[in-house]
N, C-alpha and C positions, 0 to 999 in steps of 0.2 A: 543565559541559560534559563529555561523554564523552572519555576519553583518545584514542579512535580513532574519530572521527565518520565516518559513511557517509551517502551519499545515493543514492537510486534515482530515476531519471526514467523514467516510463512514459508513452508517447504512445499515444493512442487515435485511431482513424480517425473516430469520431463521438461526440458527447456521450452518446448513448443507450447506448453500449457500456460506459460507466463503471459504471452501476448494475448491469448484468448481471455484469460482472467482480467488482465489490465484493461482491455478494450471492450469487455462485455457490458452491454447497456445497463444491466442491473447494478454492476459494480460502479460504473461511472456515475449513475444517478445517486446511489448511496453516498459516494464520495463527495459529489457536488452539493447535495442537499444536507448531509449530516456531518460528515467528517471534516471537510475543508473549512467550513465556517468556524469550527471549534479549534482547528489546528493550522492557522495560516502560516506559521513559521516552521512547518514540518520539514523533515528531511527524509527523502526516500532514496534508497539505493538497492540495486540488484547485484548479487554476486554469487559465484558458484562455490559450493562447499564440496570438496572431494574427499 
């Protein structure tokens, strides 16, 4: 377990928005260039809150 774990919760207005967000070129570029190098052991999960 990381010494300083973090969690982000992102809420979307509709399920269809998730694919657009996840696949958007600006999001992918940011993740590849900035986030993934700093968090190679990250865990990502999507689930519905009702």
